[in-house]
N, C-alpha and C positions, 0 to 999 in steps of 0.2 A: 857891496857884493853885486855882481852883475845879475840882473833878472833875465834869464834866458827865455823864460816863458813869455814875457811881455815884449821881448825884442829890444830891450834898452841898451844892449851891448854896443860899444863904440868900436868900429873896425877901421883900421888903416889899410888901404889897398894900394900896394906898390906894383904898378903894371905900366910898362912903357907903350903898349899898344892902345892907342886912344879908343878904338872901337870896343876892344875887349874890356877896357877899364869902365867905360860908360855902361856897357851891357851888364857887367857884374854888379856895379854900383847900383844901377836901377833895380836889379833883381833883389838885392839885399835891402834897399830902402823900402821896396814894396812889401817886404816881409817884416818890416818894423825896425830894422837895424839903422844905426847912425853910421854913415860912411864918409870918410875923407879919402880922396884919391890923390896919388902923386905918380910921377913918371920915373924917378931914379932914387938911388941911395942918398944923394945929396939932399933931395927934397924930403926924403923920409927923415933924415937926421934933423932937418930944420923944423919939421912938424912935431916930432915926438915930444920935445920938452913942454910944449904948450897944449898938447892934446891928451886928454885922458883916454888912453887906448886900452881896450880890453882884449883885442886880438889883432894880429897882423897877418894879412894875406900877402905873401911875398913871391913875386915871379922870379924864376931862376935866371932867365935870360934878360938882363937889363944892361943899358948902356953904362960904361964906366965899371964900377965894382959890380961883380955878379951877385945874384941873389944868394948863392951859397956863402960868398965872402961876407955879405951883409948879415946873413943868418949867424955866422960864427961871431962876428963883432957884436951883434945885438944880444946874443945869448950870454956873452961875457959881461954885459952890463945890466941885463934885465931878465926876469922870469916870465915876461908877457907871453901868452900862447902865440905860436907862429905856425901857420899852415903854408907850405910851399905849393906854388902853382907852376906846372911845367909841361911843355909840349913833348918832353923826353920821358918816355914811360919805362925805360929799361930798369930792371931791378937794382942794378948797381947805383943808379942815380937816386932811387928812392932810399936805399940803404944809407948812402952817404948823407942825404938830407936829414934822415932820422938820427944818425949817429952824431951829426953836428948840433943836434938839439931841437930840430923841428918836432912839433906835436903831431903833425900829419902831413901827407904829401898827396896832392891830387893831380892826376895826369890830364892834360887837355887833349881833346875837347871833353868837357864834363857837362852834365845836365844840372839844371837848377835844383831839383830835389836832392841830388847827391851832395852838391855844394852846401846847401842849407843843413842837411843832416850831419855832415862832417863838422861844420862850424858849431852847431848846437852840441854835438858830442864833446868837442874840445872844450867848449865853454862850461859844460857840466862838470867835466873833470877838473877844470881850473877852479870852479866855485867851491869844490869840496876837498881840494888838495891841501896838504899840511904846509906849514911854514917851511920852505926848503932849507933855510940856513940851519935850523935846529936839527932837522933830519940828517943833513949832510955831515954835521960835526959829530953826531953820536956814533959810537962804536958798539955800545952795549945798552940794552934796554931791560929795565926791571919792571915787573908788574905782578902784584899779588903773590910775591915770593918767588916768582919765576924769573929766570935770566935768559936773555937771548943775545948772543954775540952776532952782530950783523955781518961781520966780515967772514967768520967761519960758518955762519948759519947754525951754530950749535945752541940747542935749547936744553936747559936743565930745570928740573922741577924744584919745588921748595926744599926737598931733601937732598938736592945735589945730584940726583940721578939724571943721566942723559936721556933725552927723548928724541927719537928720530922723526924728522919732518920730510915729507916729499917736497918737491919744488913748488907745486901748487899750494900746499899747506903753508909753506913759508911765506909765499907771496900774499896769501889771504891774511895770515897773522900780521904781516907788516901793514896791510890796509887798515886793520883794526887798531893796531898800536899807534898809527899816525893820527888816529881820530878817536881817542878815548872818550867815552860818555856820549858819543854821537850816534844817533840811529842812522844806519845805512840801509837803504832799500836794496833789493836784489839788483835792480837796474844800475844803481850806483856802484855796487860791488863788481858788476860786469864791466862797467866803464873803467873803474880803477884798476882792474886786473889787466886791462888792455889786451884782451883776447888770449890770456895765458891759460884759461880754463880749457880743458880738452874739448868739451862740447858745450859752448856757451849757451846757457838757458837758465831759467829760474830753477829747474830741477837740479842742474849741475851745481848751482850755488848752494842749494839746500843740502845736497849730498856732501859737498866739500866742507861746509860749515859743521855738519854732523860729525864728520871724521875728525876735524880739528877739535871740536868740543870734547870728544871722547878722550883725546890725548891730553886735554887741559882739565880733565875732570877733577873737581875739588874734593876735599875730604867730605865724608857724609855729613849732611846738615849744613854745609857751607853753600852760599849762593854761587851760581855758575859764573865763570869768568866771561863767557860770551852769552849774553842774554837775548832771548827771543822777545821782540816787541810785537805783540799780536797785531796783524793787519798793516804793519809798517816795515819790519825787517829785523835786523840784528844790531847789537850794540856791545862794545867791550865795556863791561861793568867793573873796571879796575883802574886804579891810579897808575899812571905810567911815569917812570923816571928814566932819563937818558944820561949817559956818561961817556 
């Protein structure tokens, strides 16, 4: 697992502008990251097999295959985190990049603090993300007698009664179900929700967790499904099965 605190992450920087590539690589190395730079998609493909890459910084405007085409091809082969870099700041370009599988999109020119913050945020999400293959195959999740249909978003309690979930409650429940038995801090929940909370803050996390816990309230005398870990965060205290 990548240590984002000590800066041990290995980054592959794909940027054809020599000056920009050197500038970004220097900034990242000074912040403790290991950086390998290249100029094109052909060089990227030649470096990937022999380089343990934790994150790819991929420029959109490249000679030969564009960054967006490379993103699509890379995402078909790998789940490595990808951040797009582009001089084009139009919303349509950002949306296209994210829809093709980018984890983030940074418009040029950008400052060093923003670049570092976005890289660290993406690496934190990747470090606590579930195994994608298992999550993608599952259509129904069972936990502590509860059933959640991921396609219809229908939740039923152990007695078979339907329980309504808001969009934010469903997203939060998925975050916990993907990481059973794992303590999640408020910061991690915010990262994993990817801004889907109405007012992202520690207080909004606590409020949403409280709402979800009330809906998942167990029979009297039974332990809670979502457990508070004092001083740390919250944890799903139930075994999860996927089908």
